[in-house]
C-alpha positions, 0 to 999 in steps of 0.5 A: 704203250696203249694208242688210240686213234681218231680221225681228226687231228689232235690238240688236247688231252685232259685226264679226269680229275675224278677218274684214274682211267679217263681222258678226253681228246680234243681234236679238229681237221685239217691241222684246225684251219677250216673243218669240223672237230670232235671230243672223244672220251676215253677211258682205259681197261684197269689193270696194273697195266694199261690196257687199249683205251675204249670210247665212251663217248664223242661229241661232234662239233661244226669247228675245230676243237682246240683245248678242254678241261674237266669240271673240278667240281662234277665229274661229268662236266667238261668244256671245249673250247672251239675255233668258233670263239665259243665255249662249249659244255658238255654233260657226260650224263646226259643223252647225245641230242642233249649236248652240248648242254650250253654254248658261251658266244662271246670271244670273236676269234678262235678260243685256244685254251680253257682252265678249270679253277682247281680251288674255286670249283666254279669258275673257269677261265678262256683265252682267245686268239682275240686278244682277251681272256674271259671269266666264266661260272657255272651259274651265269650265261655271260661271262664275269669279267674280260681281261684285255692287255695283251696285244697279240693272241692269247695261247694260255690262262691258267690258274695258280694252284693255290689262290684262287683269284690269281691267274697267268696268261701266255701270249703272242706279244712275248710276255707272260702276265700275272692277274688278280680277279679282285685288281682291275688290271694285270699285276706283274707282266713278265717279258718271259722270251723274244718270241711268242709264248704258247704255254704256262703253268704254276708249279703244283708245290710252289705256288710262286713258280711259272714254267713257260714255252716258247717258238724260241724252243725254249722251256723257261722257270720263273720265280714270280718274286724275282722274275728278272732272270729266269731260274732255269733255261730248259734247251734240248727241243728242236722247234717251238715247245707247244705245251708245257705242264708242270708235274702234280706230283713231283715238284721240280719235274716238267712236262714239255712238248714241241714240234719237233714230234718229241716229248719231253721230261725235265727235273729243272733243278739239276744240271743235266735238266732233260731226263726224259725223251718221247718220240713215239709221235710221227709229227707236231706233238702238240698236247700232253698231261699228267694225272693226278691221280696216277703218279707216272702216268702221262698222255700226249696227243699230236697232229695229224693223227692223234695218239692218245698215248699212255705210259704206265708207271713202271716205265717211268721209275725205269726211264729214270733208271736207265738214265 
């Protein structure tokens, strides 16, 4: 599998929604605690088998970069979550000295995640260690709204794929909250784990299903119509689950990564839910993504060395055959 090594620690990896061979990697020095950051935009050579990645562009920051989100309306734009509490908008069509095209500084602590609205494509969310989530639009220099109910760091916020006003947030206060931007407060509070919740994501085929990943080492699937008990509890990681992602191609498939250095693939509807495990990382695996354009094309990134790893569709099919 192709590997791209970066000088800093990998934190997040995201496929472009416009180009099947393009992705961006967010990185930070010194485990993101202190030091600079860099975003790499990478292209994979075309062909039936994944070929080595080449760097299209890179952007340096004075602080670590924790997450990135591609614009859903412009193929040249992406937003980066920065450790100094800012968001930076980058434009690949501009020369390097003109970037970042915009800097949005309202959070008072590190911005940990960003997510672009897939249905109302001019807006995006940021979540921060200052316990808040903020809603932004491209045409405004300030946030549209701040959501403050969590009582500890908000590690993740994710838009519902079908309802443009609905999103979920995951926090260190052990809850997931569901929000509707038209309402004054959260519409649902799910005590999803007994430990900090580091990630959440919506199912792309059933807009009532949520997946969460926690410090308790489990991945859990929830139906927001009846969340007293989870639909599934997936155990297999040895340490905290850092990131979870529903497949854009298969309803029952989930991808997760963990501080145990493993990337796991799950089918939450079968008894033996763990259907694949990748152990290519040599340290913490903290970022994952699945291509929406090419089924079976996955990427992950990790600490201390950033490995933007690719898995071909053929390997994905072989995985299931072996199982």
